[in-house]
N, C-alpha and C positions, 0 to 999 in steps of 0.2 A: 363645163363646170369643173372647178378644181376639187377633186374628191380626196378624202382622207380614208385610209384603211386602218381600222382599229383592231389591235390584237391584245388579248388578255391571257396571262399565263400563271399557273400555280393557284393555290387556294386563295391567297390574299388578292392577287390580281383579278381573279374571276369574280370575287365578291365585290370589290370596289368597282370593277368594270360593269357588272350587271346593275349595280346601284346607279352608276353614271347613266346607263341607258334608260333606266326608269325616270331619272330626273329630266333628261333631254327629250324623252317622249312626251312628258308632261308639258315641257316648254314649247314643243312644236305641235301640240294638239294631236299626237298619235296615240291611239288607245292600245291595250295589250294585244289586240288581234292584228295590229298594223294598219288599221283604218284611220284616216284623218277625219276627226270630227271636232270642229271648233267653230266659234261664231264667225260670221262673214267679215267683220271689220278688220280683224287681225290676220286673216288668212294670207294676205299678201306677204306680210313679214314672216309668217310661219313657213311658207312654202317657197319663198324666193330662192333660198340657198339650202333647202332641206337635202338636196342631192350631195352636199358635202359629206354627210354621214350616213345617208340612206340610199338604197336602191329602190326604185319604184317598180314593182312587179307588174306583169301584164294584167292582173286582176285589180290593179289600183291600190294594192297594199304597199306600205313602206317597210322595207326589210333592212335592219341595221347592217352596214358593211363591216361586220365584225367576225373575227376568227377567235374561237375559244379553245385553248389548249391546256392540258394538264396531264400529269403522269399517273393519276389515279381517277377513277370514275366518280367518286363521291360528290365533289363540288359541282360537277356537271349535272348530276341527277338533281341536286337541290336547286340549281338554276332552272332546269327544265320544269320542275314542279312549282317554281315560284310564280309570282304574279305576271311577269313578262316573259316567261319561259317559251311561250309559243311564238314569240315575235321573231326569234332568231332562225336562220336557215339551218335545218337539221344537219346538212352535210358539213356545216362549218364547226361542228363540235369534233375536236380531235383529241383523243385521250388514250393513254396506255393503262396497264393494269398493275404495274409493279410499284409505282411511287418512287420518290427520290430520297426519302428518308432524311430530309434536311441536309443532304450532302451535295455540295456544289458540283463536285466531280461527276457524280451520278447524273445530274441534270445536264452537264456540259459535254461529257465524254462518253458515257455508256448508255444509260436508259434514254436520256434526252436525244442523243445522237441517232438512236434507232427510230425515234418518232419524228424527228425534225423534217424529214423529206415529205411526210404526209402533211405537215403544217404548211410547208412552203408550197406544196401543190395547191392547197386550198387558197393560200394567199395569192398565188399566181392567177388562179381563176378569177378571184375578185379584182385583182389589178387589171386583168385583161378586159373586164366588163366596164372599166372606167373610161370616160372620155379623155380626161387629162389628170392623171393621178398626181397630187401635189406631195404626198408623203404618207408616213406611217405614224401611228400613235400606239405605244406599247404600255400596258398596265401591268406592273409586277412588283413584288417585294424583293428586297435584297437579303432577307434573313433566312428564307427557306431554301429548299433545294431546286425545285422546279422553276419558280419565278426568277431566281438569281442565276442558276446554272444554265437552264434551258432558255430562259429569257434573253440572256446575253449571247448565247449561241445563235438564237434566231436573229438578234439585231446584227450580228456580224455577217450572217448568211444573207440577210436582206441588203446590207450595205454592199456586199459582193455583187448581188444580182441587180440592184437598183442604185448605183453609186451617185446618181444625180438627184435622187429624191430626198426630201427632208425626213429626219427621224426624230420624233419627239417621244420622250418617255415620262410616265408618271411612276416614280420609283419610291416605294415606302422603305425608309431606312430604319434599321433596328436601333434600339438603344439599350444600354446596360440596365436601366431602371425597370423597364417593362420588357423583360426578355422571355421568349418562349423556350429557346433552346440554347445550349451552351456554345454551339458552333456558329452562332449568328455573326460574330465579328469576322470569322474566316470567310464565310459566304459573302458578306458585304465587301470585304477588302478585295476579294477576287473579282467581284462584279464591277466595282467602281473603276478599276483599270479598263475594263471593256467599255464602260459608258464614256470615259474620257476620250477613248480612241474612236468609237463607232457611232456615238449619238450626236445629234446636232443641238438638241435642247433637252435638258432634264429638269422636270419639276420635282423638287425634293419635298417629300412628305415624311415628317418625322413622328413616329409613334409617341415618343415622350411628350412632344409639344402638343399633340392631339389630346393626350390624357390630361395635360395641364389645363387646356382650354375647357375640357369637360368638367374638371374639378372646380376651377376658379371662376370661369365666366358663366358656364351653364349650370353650376351648382349641382352636378350629378354626383351622388356619393359613390356609386359603383358603376362606372361607365362600362357598357358592353361594346363588343366590336361593332354592333349595329349602330351605336351612337357615333363611333369613330368613322364608320363608313358614310354615315349621314353627313358628317362634316366634310369628308374628302369629296363626296359626290357633288356637294354644293360648290366647293372650290373648283373642281374639274369643270363643272358647268360654267362657272364664271370665267375661267381661263380661256375656254373654247368659245365663249360668247361671240367674240369678234370674228371667229371663223364661220359661225353658223347663221349669223343674221347680217342683213345688209348694213354697210357702214364704210367709212373712209379709212379708218386707222387700223393697222395690223390685220388686214383682211385675209392674209394667208400665212402659212407657217414660216415662209422665208422672210416676209416683211416683219413678222414678230421677232425672228432671230436677228435681223439686221438692227432693229431698234434696241435689242436687249444685250447682245453679246459683244463685249469689247475685244476679246481675243478668242480664236476658235476653240481653244481648250477650256476657256472659262465659260461654260454653258450650263452651270447648275443654278437654277432659279429658286428663290424662296417665294412661295406662294402665300398670299394673304386673302382674307375673306371678311367682309363686313356687310350687314350686321349679323352677329352670331345669334342663332335661335336654337333652342332645344327642340327635339322632335315633338314634344308635347305641346309647346306653345305656338307652333307654326300656324295652327288653324286660326289663331286670333289676329294674325297680321293682315 
């Protein structure tokens, strides 16, 4: 089976990453304890390629092949206490105590560089458990310190260690209109250079566009990050659908890249999603 190893870093990366796992657990019929429970008719489709994202444990549980990293423990704690917190392998949570303070250099050269070996060890263990690893998928933002600085450090280290494997990223780009911190443009500029060099496919997620969708299409007056994450997770699920379910087209990361990339450095994709639904109206569909 062609497995994918998922890595999420920083506060934003961990929040959209854990939401992504919630969505695909629902699609594959995996409950919050990792047990498969769905009706018999669809079980073939659910389970045929479930190994792309999950390891099956000896007890019959499905465990996400995910590595969760951050430079502060806060986000990890909230994931652990969240609805799907128990599904992740406890050893795959790697975190520091200092934080990166929205500083790219701290994530890339100082604090992040101290933690990166621990993350690579966990990633190596997961990679060694695979039959035939096809590549890596990294969730991060480019505006903060950990997702941008440590995220790009991880991408370059993985590229060094696994030069022949695909590297796909889901990168949340900052925008001046909806800005958290004043140094976002610096962090993003420093990160994009790394993504051009070391990633094979980048799914570009733009905060400003997400807010616009919430205002205009979903008619939400005060969109929360939860609403944005709901949109992103639906899009991520749609983009990875061809990798997770049986089918002919774009059945692995390399085929996806061959069909989408005209020149190696032009690998930044604009993702789309339809139909758009707000979180409240989803139950009526």
